[in-house]
RODO-2510 file (C-alpha; in nm, 4 decimals, decimal comma):
residues 428
     n   res          X          Y          Z
     1     m     2,6688     6,3575     0,5940
     2     n     2,3555     6,5310     0,7201
     3     r     2,4194     6,7607     1,0119
     4     v     2,2184     6,9145     1,2922
     5     q     2,1395     7,2778     1,2195
     6     s     2,2901     7,5383     1,4475
     7     p     2,2932     7,9173     1,4609
     8     r     2,5038     8,0749     1,1907
     9     g     2,8529     8,1862     1,2763
    10     g     3,1312     8,0045     1,4581
    11     l     3,1987     8,0418     1,8315
    12     v     2,8486     8,1813     1,8881
    13     a     2,8626     8,0954     2,2598
    14     l     3,1279     8,3659     2,3041
    15     r     2,8574     8,6262     2,2453
    16     s     2,7643     8,5666     2,6097
    17     r     2,9665     8,8034     2,8286
    18     d     2,9502     8,5766     3,1333
    19     f     3,0631     8,2727     2,9363
    20     r     3,3525     8,4694     2,7835
    21     y     3,4751     8,5682     3,1286
    22     l     3,4391     8,2162     3,2700
    23     i     3,6103     8,0368     2,9815
    24     s     3,8951     8,2909     2,9664
    25     g     3,9714     8,2613     3,3370
    26     h     3,9302     7,8860     3,3262
    27     f     4,1781     7,8591     3,0378
    28     l     4,4499     8,0379     3,2354
    29     s     4,3792     7,8272     3,5415
    30     l     4,3872     7,5065     3,3365
    31     t     4,7235     7,6037     3,1878
    32     g     4,8706     7,6276     3,5373
    33     t     4,7100     7,2977     3,6356
    34     q     4,8618     7,1189     3,3365
    35     m     5,2031     7,2552     3,4357
    36     q     5,1504     7,1292     3,7882
    37     h     5,0507     6,7808     3,6713
    38     v     5,3757     6,7386     3,4783
    39     a     5,5794     6,8550     3,7775
    40     v     5,3966     6,6237     4,0201
    41     v     5,4386     6,3153     3,8016
    42     w     5,8075     6,3883     3,7387
    43     q     5,8713     6,4555     4,1081
    44     l     5,7072     6,1248     4,2000
    45     y     5,9094     5,9464     3,9322
    46     l     6,2329     6,0875     4,0753
    47     f     6,1360     5,9621     4,4207
    48     t     6,0423     5,6075     4,3139
    49     h     6,1298     5,5200     3,9508
    50     s     5,8402     5,2769     3,9851
    51     p     5,5541     5,2346     3,7323
    52     l     5,3306     5,1032     4,0099
    53     s     5,3924     5,4130     4,2244
    54     l     5,3080     5,6329     3,9259
    55     g     4,9911     5,4339     3,8655
    56     l     4,8897     5,4653     4,2312
    57     l     4,8839     5,8436     4,1901
    58     g     4,5737     5,7889     3,9773
    59     l     4,4109     5,6056     4,2683
    60     f     4,4714     5,8943     4,5069
    61     r     4,3328     6,1386     4,2504
    62     i     4,0149     5,9425     4,1846
    63     a     3,9373     5,8082     4,5346
    64     p     3,7973     6,1414     4,6647
    65     v     3,5996     6,1858     4,3429
    66     i     3,4319     5,8494     4,3965
    67     l     3,3746     5,9252     4,7647
    68     f     3,2463     6,2815     4,7301
    69     a     3,1207     6,3213     4,3722
    70     i     2,7526     6,2506     4,4346
    71     g     2,7545     6,4837     4,7351
    72     g     2,9258     6,7455     4,5209
    73     g     2,6506     6,7165     4,2616
    74     v     2,3791     6,7558     4,5251
    75     i     2,5527     7,0684     4,6570
    76     a     2,5838     7,2066     4,3018
    77     d     2,2087     7,1704     4,2542
    78     a     2,1247     7,3164     4,5953
    79     f     2,3429     7,6284     4,6153
    80     d     2,4698     7,9145     4,4016
    81     r     2,7086     7,7473     4,1587
    82     r     2,9174     8,0603     4,1160
    83     r     2,9907     8,0848     4,4883
    84     l     3,0670     7,7143     4,5126
    85     m     3,3255     7,7500     4,2364
    86     l     3,4866     8,0400     4,4228
    87     i     3,5374     7,8084     4,7203
    88     s     3,6620     7,5077     4,5233
    89     q     3,9031     7,7151     4,3136
    90     t     4,0456     7,8725     4,6284
    91     v     4,1070     7,5275     4,7779
    92     l     4,2844     7,4144     4,4608
    93     a     4,5061     7,7243     4,4719
    94     l     4,6009     7,6452     4,8328
    95     v     4,6923     7,2879     4,7344
    96     s     4,9338     7,4225     4,4735
    97     l     5,0880     7,6529     4,7335
    98     a     5,1317     7,3517     4,9622
    99     f     5,3158     7,1674     4,6838
   100     a     5,5463     7,4689     4,6456
   101     i     5,6143     7,5080     5,0181
   102     t     5,6799     7,1384     5,0894
   103     t     5,9111     7,1111     4,7887
   104     h     6,1018     7,4311     4,8727
   105     l     6,1545     7,3279     5,2348
   106     g     6,2563     6,9736     5,1445
   107     w     5,9520     6,8207     5,3121
   108     a     5,8078     6,6675     4,9969
   109     n     5,7932     6,2892     4,9710
   110     v     5,5755     6,0199     4,8189
   111     y     5,3203     6,0489     5,1002
   112     s     5,2862     6,4289     5,0763
   113     i     5,2335     6,3989     4,6996
   114     y     4,9634     6,1382     4,7450
   115     g     4,7991     6,3348     5,0278
   116     l     4,7861     6,6675     4,8428
   117     s     4,6607     6,4911     4,5295
   118     f     4,3791     6,3413     4,7374
   119     l     4,2858     6,6848     4,8727
   120     a     4,2847     6,8318     4,5208
   121     g     4,0611     6,5471     4,4074
   122     a     3,8117     6,6291     4,6828
   123     a     3,7939     6,9904     4,5616
   124     v     3,7520     6,8719     4,2027
   125     a     3,4623     6,6506     4,3154
   126     v     3,2706     6,9728     4,3898
   127     d     3,4244     7,1977     4,1243
   128     n     3,3607     6,9856     3,8138
   129     p     2,9857     6,9256     3,8513
   130     t     2,9398     7,2847     3,9662
   131     r     3,1188     7,4311     3,6640
   132     q     2,9505     7,2030     3,4114
   133     a     2,6106     7,2783     3,5642
   134     l     2,6839     7,6531     3,5564
   135     v     2,7682     7,6743     3,1844
   136     p     2,4111     7,5998     3,0581
   137     l     2,2909     7,8972     3,2648
   138     l     2,5320     8,1369     3,0923
   139     v     2,4434     8,0704     2,7270
   140     p     2,1193     8,0273     2,5310
   141     r     2,0076     7,6663     2,4977
   142     e     2,0722     7,6617     2,1228
   143     h     2,4353     7,7660     2,1866
   144     l     2,5064     7,4951     2,4461
   145     g     2,6737     7,2515     2,2058
   146     n     2,8997     7,5308     2,0848
   147     a     2,9823     7,6321     2,4426
   148     l     3,0790     7,2756     2,5283
   149     s     3,2995     7,2543     2,2180
   150     i     3,4716     7,5797     2,3179
   151     g     3,5179     7,4446     2,6702
   152     a     3,6818     7,1301     2,5311
   153     l     3,8992     7,3459     2,3055
   154     a     4,0097     7,5618     2,6002
   155     w     4,1048     7,2528     2,7980
   156     q     4,3034     7,1108     2,5102
   157     l     4,4815     7,4397     2,4355
   158     a     4,5805     7,4643     2,8011
   159     s     4,7099     7,1076     2,7797
   160     i     4,9197     7,2092     2,4775
   161     v     5,0668     7,5227     2,6350
   162     g     5,1194     7,3981     2,9901
   163     p     5,3315     7,0801     2,9580
   164     p     5,6085     7,2233     2,7323
   165     i     5,6422     7,5207     2,9664
   166     a     5,6618     7,2789     3,2587
   167     g     5,9194     7,0648     3,0775
   168     w     6,1338     7,3712     3,0095
   169     m     6,1006     7,4940     3,3687
   170     l     6,1881     7,1495     3,5082
   171     a     6,5079     7,1571     3,3018
   172     t     6,5992     7,5150     3,3990
   173     v     6,4440     7,6479     3,7213
   174     g     6,2992     7,3410     3,8924
   175     m     5,9628     7,2470     4,0379
   176     v     5,8870     7,5182     4,2916
   177     p     5,8255     7,7989     4,0358
   178     i     5,5846     7,5678     3,8515
   179     y     5,3775     7,5175     4,1647
   180     v     5,3798     7,8907     4,2418
   181     a     5,2695     7,9740     3,8866
   182     d     4,9847     7,7255     3,9143
   183     a     4,8656     7,8770     4,2408
   184     a     4,8691     8,2243     4,0823
   185     s     4,6759     8,1032     3,7771
   186     f     4,3690     8,0330     3,9892
   187     l     4,3337     8,4084     4,0452
   188     a     4,2156     8,4378     3,6829
   189     v     3,9128     8,2133     3,7220
   190     i     3,8357     8,3565     4,0665
   191     a     3,8314     8,7076     3,9144
   192     a     3,6064     8,5850     3,6316
   193     l     3,3591     8,4365     3,8795
   194     i     3,3460     8,7657     4,0697
   195     l     3,2852     8,9652     3,7482
   196     i     3,0132     8,7551     3,5836
   197     r     2,6648     8,9021     3,6184
   198     h     2,4738     8,5767     3,6565
   199     r     2,3295     8,5392     4,0045
   200     a     2,1369     8,2268     4,0908
   201     p     1,8063     8,2542     4,2767
   202     a     1,8096     8,1483     4,6397
   203     r     1,7957     7,7720     4,6781
   204     s     1,6834     7,5704     4,9747
   205     a     1,9442     7,3797     5,1724
   206     a     1,6682     7,1220     5,2334
   207     q     1,7577     6,9829     4,8910
   208     i     2,0745     6,8386     5,0425
   209     s     1,9675     6,4879     5,1384
   210     l     2,0240     6,1234     5,0572
   211     r     1,7019     6,1311     4,8568
   212     s     1,8383     6,4145     4,6409
   213     a     2,1503     6,2122     4,5677
   214     f     1,9470     5,9085     4,4637
   215     e     1,7303     6,1238     4,2349
   216     g     2,0393     6,1808     4,0192
   217     l     2,1200     5,8086     4,0119
   218     s     1,7581     5,7240     3,9323
   219     f     1,7519     5,9742     3,6458
   220     i     2,0583     5,8151     3,4853
   221     r     1,9204     5,4627     3,5342
   222     r     1,6032     5,5627     3,3480
   223     s     1,8011     5,7262     3,0655
   224     p     1,9662     5,4416     2,8702
   225     l     2,1533     5,6666     2,6255
   226     i     2,3208     5,8608     2,9066
   227     l     2,4034     5,5436     3,1004
   228     t     2,5452     5,3679     2,7948
   229     t     2,7761     5,6570     2,7039
   230     m     2,8980     5,6774     3,0642
   231     l     2,9803     5,3058     3,0726
   232     l     3,1509     5,3235     2,7334
   233     d     3,3576     5,6213     2,8468
   234     f     3,4653     5,4403     3,1634
   235     v     3,5686     5,1176     2,9906
   236     a     3,7504     5,2901     2,7035
   237     t     3,9501     5,5247     2,9239
   238     f     4,0215     5,2474     3,1753
   239     f     4,1971     5,0446     2,9085
   240     g     4,3448     5,3494     2,7340
   241     g     4,4758     5,5255     3,0469
   242     s     4,8535     5,5553     3,0332
   243     m     4,9494     5,9202     3,0868
   244     l     5,1142     5,8590     3,4237
   245     l     5,3572     5,6185     3,2547
   246     m     5,4823     5,8989     3,0310
   247     p     5,8023     5,9619     3,2349
   248     i     5,9018     5,5992     3,1687
   249     f     5,8503     5,6441     2,7943
   250     a     6,0434     5,9727     2,7964
   251     d     6,3312     5,8353     3,0037
   252     q     6,3629     5,4637     2,9194
   253     v     6,1821     5,3990     2,5878
   254     l     6,2280     5,7116     2,3724
   255     h     6,5238     5,8666     2,5635
   256     v     6,4083     6,2297     2,5249
   257     g     6,4350     6,3617     2,8846
   258     t     6,2214     6,6287     3,0501
   259     r     6,1905     6,8493     2,7415
   260     g     6,0636     6,5510     2,5431
   261     l     5,8320     6,4665     2,8322
   262     g     5,6635     6,8046     2,7961
   263     l     5,6133     6,7455     2,4229
   264     l     5,4695     6,3987     2,4833
   265     y     5,2172     6,5448     2,7254
   266     s     5,1275     6,8155     2,4708
   267     a     5,0856     6,5895     2,1666
   268     q     4,7499     6,4477     2,2715
   269     p     4,6001     6,7909     2,3452
   270     i     4,7265     6,9253     2,0103
   271     g     4,5227     6,6659     1,8241
   272     a     4,2298     6,7229     2,0573
   273     s     4,2383     7,1002     2,0111
   274     i     4,2278     7,0629     1,6323
   275     a     3,9245     6,8359     1,6609
   276     a     3,7506     7,0492     1,9260
   277     g     3,8205     7,3671     1,7278
   278     t     3,6687     7,2108     1,4175
   279     l     3,3616     7,1019     1,6112
   280     s     3,3193     7,4521     1,7572
   281     l     3,3010     7,5972     1,4042
   282     l     3,0799     7,3317     1,2426
   283     p     2,7429     7,1780     1,3269
   284     l     2,7585     6,8449     1,5056
   285     p     2,7170     6,5326     1,2893
   286     r     2,3601     6,4071     1,2806
   287     r     2,4530     6,0410     1,3349
   288     q     2,6025     6,1233     1,6727
   289     g     2,5784     5,7750     1,8236
   290     l     2,7727     5,6140     1,5409
   291     a     3,0274     5,8977     1,5529
   292     i     3,0842     5,8315     1,9260
   293     l     3,1497     5,4613     1,8649
   294     i     3,3898     5,5286     1,5778
   295     a     3,5746     5,7930     1,7811
   296     v     3,6233     5,5548     2,0765
   297     a     3,7566     5,2785     1,8498
   298     s     3,9897     5,5288     1,6806
   299     y     4,1158     5,6405     2,0227
   300     g     4,2025     5,2830     2,1191
   301     a     4,3850     5,2177     1,7921
   302     a     4,5962     5,5304     1,8408
   303     i     4,6869     5,4344     2,1987
   304     a     4,7943     5,0889     2,0788
   305     l     5,0155     5,2480     1,8134
   306     f     5,1768     5,4738     2,0739
   307     g     5,2574     5,1746     2,2929
   308     l     5,4229     4,9930     2,0031
   309     s     5,6081     5,2925     1,8542
   310     p     5,9898     5,2958     1,8867
   311     y     6,0154     5,6440     1,7319
   312     f     5,9612     5,9777     1,9056
   313     w     5,7951     6,1415     1,6014
   314     l     5,5575     5,8462     1,5533
   315     s     5,4725     5,8511     1,9236
   316     l     5,3809     6,2195     1,8980
   317     l     5,1590     6,1521     1,5945
   318     a     4,9863     5,8597     1,7671
   319     l     4,9165     6,0676     2,0772
   320     a     4,7813     6,3543     1,8640
   321     w     4,5533     6,1083     1,6837
   322     s     4,4262     5,9702     2,0155
   323     g     4,3589     6,3231     2,1411
   324     a     4,1561     6,4156     1,8332
   325     s     3,9464     6,0993     1,8619
   326     d     3,8856     6,1536     2,2328
   327     a     3,7819     6,5168     2,1785
   328     v     3,5181     6,4187     1,9218
   329     s     3,3810     6,1519     2,1542
   330     t     3,3826     6,3873     2,4543
   331     v     3,1999     6,6766     2,2872
   332     l     2,9306     6,4478     2,1464
   333     r     2,8801     6,2630     2,4746
   334     v     2,8671     6,5774     2,6894
   335     t     2,6253     6,7477     2,4495
   336     l     2,3979     6,4438     2,4552
   337     r     2,3909     6,4365     2,8348
   338     q     2,3400     6,8090     2,8860
   339     m     2,0584     6,8248     2,6309
   340     l     1,8750     6,5302     2,7893
   341     t     1,9126     6,6527     3,1486
   342     p     1,6851     6,9118     3,3153
   343     d     1,8604     7,2020     3,4878
   344     d     1,7606     7,0971     3,8406
   345     l     1,9430     6,7664     3,7922
   346     r     2,2484     6,8791     3,5950
   347     g     2,4817     6,8963     3,8938
   348     r     2,3875     6,5474     4,0113
   349     m     2,4041     6,3982     3,6610
   350     t     2,7465     6,5556     3,6082
   351     s     2,8742     6,4323     3,9436
   352     v     2,7776     6,0732     3,8621
   353     n     2,9294     6,1094     3,5164
   354     m     3,2464     6,2476     3,6751
   355     m     3,2978     5,9150     3,8523
   356     f     3,2947     5,7504     3,5097
   357     f     3,4997     5,9944     3,3010
   358     m     3,7567     6,0543     3,5764
   359     g     3,7383     5,7091     3,7318
   360     g     3,8100     5,5322     3,4032
   361     p     4,1441     5,6971     3,3198
   362     q     4,2667     5,7257     3,6796
   363     l     4,1867     5,3640     3,7715
   364     g     4,3231     5,2727     3,4312
   365     e     4,6512     5,4330     3,5339
   366     v     4,6647     5,1964     3,8326
   367     e     4,5952     4,8995     3,6047
   368     a     4,8556     5,0201     3,3528
   369     g     5,1117     5,0639     3,6305
   370     a     5,0546     4,7107     3,7579
   371     v     5,0718     4,5596     3,4080
   372     a     5,3807     4,7679     3,3273
   373     k     5,5537     4,6416     3,6414
   374     a     5,4861     4,2818     3,5352
   375     f     5,5246     4,2984     3,1553
   376     g     5,6727     4,6383     3,0702
   377     a     5,5313     4,9812     2,9869
   378     r     5,5004     4,9234     2,6119
   379     f     5,2966     4,6056     2,6547
   380     a     5,0715     4,7740     2,9139
   381     v     4,9844     5,0614     2,6806
   382     a     4,9518     4,8627     2,3560
   383     s     4,7311     4,5914     2,5078
   384     g     4,5103     4,8563     2,6682
   385     g     4,4555     5,0271     2,3329
   386     i     4,3547     4,6988     2,1691
   387     l     4,1063     4,6255     2,4491
   388     c     3,9624     4,9759     2,4028
   389     v     3,8894     4,8990     2,0351
   390     l     3,7209     4,5733     2,1354
   391     a     3,5107     4,7584     2,3935
   392     a     3,3792     4,9994     2,1288
   393     g     3,2879     4,7073     1,9042
   394     f     3,1079     4,5321     2,1898
   395     a     2,9122     4,8501     2,2725
   396     a     2,8043     4,8828     1,9086
   397     l     2,6855     4,5230     1,9170
   398     i     2,4771     4,5402     2,2349
   399     s     2,3404     4,8970     2,2065
   400     p     2,1471     4,9510     1,8818
   401     q     1,9869     5,2596     2,0424
   402     l     2,3245     5,4317     2,0667
   403     r     2,4248     5,3085     1,7231
   404     r     2,1117     5,4656     1,5697
   405     y     2,1091     5,7838     1,7793
   406     r     2,0998     6,0946     1,5576
   407     g     2,0892     6,3759     1,8140
   408     v     1,8212     6,5557     2,0052
   409     e     1,5902     6,7557     1,7854
   410     a     1,3412     6,8344     2,0587
   411     n     1,3223     6,7478     2,4240
   412     r     1,1693     6,9135     2,7247
   413     a     1,2944     6,9375     3,0789
   414     v     1,1638     6,6707     3,3110
   415     s     1,1238     6,6645     3,6845
   416     p     1,2902     6,3975     3,8973
   417     g     0,9667     6,2070     3,9364
   418     s     0,8511     6,2226     3,5778
   419     k     0,9102     5,9889     3,2870
   420     i     1,2244     6,0832     3,0963
   421     e     1,1645     6,1980     2,7399
   422     e     1,4405     6,1355     2,4887
   423     a     1,4429     6,2099     2,1201
   424     r     1,3478     5,8999     1,9264
   425     p     1,6429     5,7849     1,7174
   426     a     1,5682     5,8191     1,3476
   427     s     1,5695     5,4982     1,1517
   428     v     1,8893     5,4167     0,9726
***
């Protein structure tokens, strides 16, 4: 297969001092966050033993993202992204401390879990577009794809390390130390943000307006490749979302307890880290559009297999397969969007995209919880995976532009009012 040329040498983005600091701190913070997620879901499961209650956690996580994401993107484009991340990371650390305090004092309940998850989602609505818009400023343009692959790899490695540690701690020392460790982990990324040398030029607060928000929406509407990949991501992850049902699989289907729960949560990231690591060392495939479609279909097939599997080892393999497929799709989609988006719109583009890539899986968790309550957890997951495969096939049918897309070979930044220039897909 022909491949897009890239600078020689793997992990070239790590040559940037600022990017090294940011990704290192972010990895430690992500590890703590993954530990916290396992503890929160298990704590909620112990309170309710209800698949619908577990699914509703996804609603409380995504609601603030939908409400505040566009505003978060406008803020990311208007102010110093480094300083904004310092604020959002501090808020997330305080949320983890609140989880620890309420649990230690016996104040925790379903409502406190939902409320703190909502507050964390509001901070993420600012943090995610800010961080993703900051990365292109820390590395040379030709290293951006590599930086995004490394970022995906860091996330997946944190997802591998965090859940087993959380599972072990749940079985030995309980939830409170997990929440405390997560709060402490945010100090790593805060320190990295203080140490990086990049300083943004002064930006005008006049950019914060309803018109600025609509400029981001208008840009995406005029960029069919970006819009199509966002819609595909939303639909696929909506049907494939099932991670909040994992306590039911660990307890009632596979009978592996909290230690097995940690391994189930780690299996998907293990597959994803292998795929992301491979992509960080190799050039991206030239036929990127076709690769995205195949990866989404592969993800759905793996999720369906997990839902049907009666064996713990087969469940782990299916989850690893789904993680690898999702990582390939994610890196290719994010690279496409970042390369086609001018810097002054990156925060707003990312904030809109965040509603899709976070909204899909979190709303999908609600759907999976409702279906699981009516028909059982295994049916909910398996049917969702099959629908994900069908969605990828439908996207391939109706979007020949995505199917033929071979990557950006040249594009120039565009202003909000100008016509968007995209690389013309090479003929098949």
